Structures are given as C-alpha cells and as structure tokens.
N, C-alpha and C positions, 0 to 999 in steps of 0.2 A: 438707618441702615440701609440706604440707596445713595445716602450720600460718601457712605465711607465704600460701598463697593465702586460707585465712581471714584472717586478718589484715589483705591487702589486701582483703578485701571488705569487712572494717568500718571499715575510711578510707574506701571507694570511697561505702559508704552516709553515712557522715559527713559527709566533703567535698559530697556532692550537698545534703542535708538543709540545710545552710548557705548553699549557693552557692542552693537558691532563693527567696532573702530579699534578690534584688537589690534596692536603693533605686527606690523608686517617687516620681518628680516629683509634688509638690502646687503648685499653685500658690498663691498669697495670700488671693484669692478664692474656693478653694475649704475653704484652712485655716479659713478666718473660717464659713464654711456648715457645719464640721464644731464646731465652736464652740458654735452653737446649743443651750442647754438651754430649749427648751422642750418640753411635753408632746406628746410625740409616738405615735403609732396608727395603722398602717396599714395598713387589712383588704383583705388581695388574696386578689380575688373576681373571676370573668365571670359574669353574668347566663347567659351558654347552660352554664356548668359549675356542677358541683354541690359543686367543691371550693373549699375560704378556706382562707387562711394571715393568722395576724394576726401584724406586726410591731409591737413596742412600742421604738421603738430613738431616742432624745430627737433632733431634727433631722435624719433618714430622710428623711421626708416634704419637707421644704424643700429638702433637697441633689438630694431626686426631679426636684421641679419646677424647681430651678435649675438644674443639671447636666446631667441624664439628655436623650440621646435620644428625639426624639420615637419615639411609639410607630408602629410599622411601620419604623422603621428598619432590623430584621433582622427576617427570619424566624422563622417558628414554630418551624422545625425549627432553624435555629441557636441560639435561646435552649434549646430542650432539649437539644441536647447540652452548652449549656456549661454548664446547670444540670447535667446527669447526673455532669458531671465535680465540678464544684465541690460539692453534693449529697452525694459519696462519702467528698471528702476531706473535706469538715466534719463528717459521722457518724464517718469515723476519727478525726478529731482526739476528740471526746466520749468515745467510749473509752480515751484516754491522759491523764488528766488529771493523769499526773505528767510529764508530757514539754509537755504545750500547757496556757495558760492555762484552767482553768475555769472563771473568772468569763466567756470571750470564748466560749468552747465549752460552751453551760450543757445542752442539748436536741439530741437528734437530730431531725432532720427525714427524716420518712415522707415519702419518695416512692418513685417508681415512674417507670421508665420508659417501660414499656407502656401508663401511663394517659396520656386527653387532655387535661391539666391547662386546656388553654385558652390563648389567647395573653395576653392580662391576666395572669392567675398567673405565668406563665414570663418578663413582660415585668419585673413589681415584685422578681421572686424574685431576679432576674439582677441588679437595678438593685440589689438588697439587698448580694448577695455581692461588686458593687465597689466600691461603697459601704464595706461592711464590711471588703475590702482596701486598700482606699483610707486609711480612718479610723485602722485600727491594725494598717498595715504589715503585714499577712500574706499569704501567697499559696495561694489553694487549686488549683493546676491551677498546669499546663506555662507557662500565657502572661501576662501583665504586663499588671495588672489597670487597663486605659485607660478613657475616656468619649469 
C-alpha cells in the first residue's frame, strides 16, 4: 500500500509540473516585439531607494514601453506579492540546471520580501517576469502571465 501511495504522489507531481505550462496566447504585435534584436539594458532603480537591478535582455525595454500597463495601474503591494512568488520560483529553478534550462535561469535574484525596494524596482521587475514568461513560454507562479 505504501508503494502505491508513493507512486501516486510521483504521478501527481509529474502531472502537476506538466500542467503548469498551459498555452499562453501571444498576439502577432507582441510576437514582433519579441523579435527585436537591439541592445537593451534596463536599469531598475528608484531615486528614493538605494536598490538597483540591471536587466540585459534584447527587446525588453521596447516591449515594456509598448505593452506594459502604465505606472500606478497596480499597487506596490500587489507588485511586491507577485514578485515574491516569481523570485522564489526563479531562484528554485536556478538551483535545478538539469531540470530547467540554465541558459534561461542563469543567476539567482537576491530578493528580501522584508525590504521596501520602491515602486519603480517592483514595477520593472514584475514586467520583466511577465515579458520573460510570455517570450520563453514559462510559468513562474500559479497565475497566467497576462498584460
């Protein structure tokens, strides 16, 4: 009986991992933005904060300006909560290079949910995660990455 339960749990685990990659609908306009090849470095910082993040991802800045909701659309607490979930998932995947593509998940993100990083850092990090999930067809949480 114990073996049956163990095998059932493994099957459920495998099934749930596969079911998290549901199809994400990408418009032709957004697909064209993903094809942008210009050099793109985004500096995430807040004038009122001492924290910075640098994202080097070709096309992200253009996508951000074209597709993201305006600042203020989401509250800072909403962005912080989503970022906490996605950073945790990201960091777990960095530690599993045999399971997740190490070319996608290269470095851990040093993130502390108890620190106020400011609105701008949370806004751009949130939208980078949305961009990443949509472009590379990944899921970094239990919710569908939508704009």
